[in-house]
C-alpha positions as CSV (number, residue, x, y, z in Angstrom):
1,X,73.8,187.5,85.5
2,X,72.8,187.0,81.9
3,X,70.5,184.0,81.3
4,X,72.4,181.2,79.6
5,X,71.1,177.8,78.6
6,X,72.4,174.6,77.1
7,X,70.7,171.8,75.3
8,X,72.1,168.6,74.1
9,X,71.4,167.4,70.6
10,X,69.8,164.4,72.3
11,X,71.5,161.3,70.8
12,X,69.2,158.3,70.5
13,X,70.5,156.9,73.8
14,X,71.3,160.0,75.8
15,X,72.9,159.0,79.1
16,X,73.7,160.7,82.4
17,X,77.3,161.5,81.4
18,X,76.2,163.5,78.4
19,X,73.7,165.4,80.4
20,X,76.2,166.1,83.2
21,X,78.7,167.4,80.6
22,X,76.2,169.8,79.2
23,X,75.4,171.0,82.7
24,X,79.1,171.4,83.6
25,X,79.7,173.5,80.4
26,X,76.8,175.8,81.1
27,X,77.7,176.2,84.8
28,X,81.4,176.9,84.0
29,X,80.4,179.8,81.8
30,X,78.8,181.3,84.9
31,X,81.7,180.5,87.2
32,X,79.3,178.6,89.4
33,X,80.6,177.6,92.9
34,X,81.7,174.0,93.4
35,X,78.9,173.2,95.9
36,X,76.3,174.5,93.3
37,X,77.9,172.4,90.5
38,X,77.8,169.3,92.7
39,X,74.1,169.8,93.6
40,X,73.1,170.5,90.0
41,X,75.1,167.4,88.7
42,X,73.3,165.3,91.4
43,X,69.9,166.5,90.3
44,X,70.8,166.0,86.6
45,X,72.0,162.5,87.3
46,X,68.9,161.5,89.2
47,X,66.4,163.0,86.7
48,X,68.1,161.5,83.7
49,X,68.7,158.1,85.2
50,X,65.1,157.9,86.3
51,X,63.9,158.9,82.8
52,X,66.1,156.1,81.4
53,X,65.2,153.5,84.1
54,X,61.4,154.2,84.4
55,X,60.2,156.1,81.4
56,X,61.9,154.7,78.3
57,X,64.6,157.4,78.0
58,X,65.1,161.1,77.8
59,X,63.2,163.0,75.1
60,X,64.4,166.5,76.1
61,X,67.0,168.2,78.3
62,X,67.6,171.8,79.0
63,X,69.5,173.8,81.7
64,X,69.2,177.5,82.2
65,X,71.1,179.8,84.6
66,X,69.5,183.1,85.6
67,X,70.2,185.5,88.4
68,X,69.6,183.5,91.6
69,X,68.7,180.1,90.1
70,X,69.5,177.2,87.9
71,X,66.6,175.4,86.2
72,X,66.9,171.9,84.9
73,X,64.3,170.4,82.6
74,X,64.2,166.7,81.7
75,X,61.5,165.3,79.5
76,X,60.5,161.7,78.9
77,X,57.7,159.8,77.1
78,X,55.9,158.6,80.2
79,X,52.8,160.1,81.8
80,X,53.6,158.4,85.1
81,X,54.3,160.7,88.0
82,X,57.4,160.1,90.1
83,X,56.7,159.3,93.8
84,X,58.4,159.0,97.1
85,X,59.0,155.4,98.2
86,X,59.2,154.7,101.9
87,X,62.8,154.1,102.9
88,X,63.4,150.4,103.4
89,X,66.7,148.7,104.3
90,X,65.5,145.6,102.3
91,X,64.9,147.4,99.0
92,X,67.8,149.1,97.3
93,X,67.3,152.5,95.6
94,X,64.2,154.6,95.8
95,X,66.0,157.8,97.0
96,X,66.3,159.7,93.8
97,X,63.1,161.7,93.9
98,X,63.7,162.5,97.6
99,X,67.2,163.8,96.7
100,X,65.8,165.9,93.8
101,X,63.1,167.4,96.0
102,X,65.7,168.2,98.7
103,X,68.3,169.9,96.5
104,X,65.8,171.6,94.2
105,X,63.0,172.8,96.5
106,X,61.0,174.2,93.5
107,X,60.4,171.1,91.5
108,X,57.2,170.4,89.5
109,X,56.0,168.3,86.7
110,X,54.5,169.5,83.4
111,X,52.4,166.9,81.6
112,X,51.9,167.1,77.9
113,X,50.6,164.8,75.2
114,X,54.0,163.1,74.6
115,X,54.8,162.5,78.3
116,X,56.1,164.8,80.9
117,X,58.8,167.3,81.7
118,X,60.2,167.6,85.2
119,X,61.4,171.1,86.0
120,X,63.8,171.4,89.0
121,X,65.0,174.8,90.2
122,X,68.0,175.2,92.5
123,X,68.9,178.5,94.1
124,X,72.4,179.8,93.2
125,X,73.1,181.2,96.6
126,X,73.4,179.0,99.6
127,X,70.3,178.8,101.7
128,X,69.6,177.2,105.1
129,X,70.4,173.5,105.3
130,X,67.5,171.2,104.5
131,X,65.6,169.9,107.5
132,X,66.4,166.3,108.4
């Protein structure tokens, strides 16, 4: 599979829909399976919405498809690290980082002088289901 990437032009107020559209386009060029597309779009939505909600917006977005993996990179201007919140029936939300880490088992954060980039990698082939 030939590596292929897509990058948005990063409008001033990039939103989840624009990031998902870029991901859909790149994945369609590789004839990605429906389950893989769904997982990638979920990770894109979570990372972009968290950058908007908690870090002042998206400063960079990149998606790359290579043999065996899809890598999503979302940058923002905050140096704060995402963290898992304990599940609570009284507090809405807080599941995004857990969802990302479940769907993209190889996820890490690169810190730089202008903030951070979260790099999430999903396997293109189905693996064993995540542990409960």
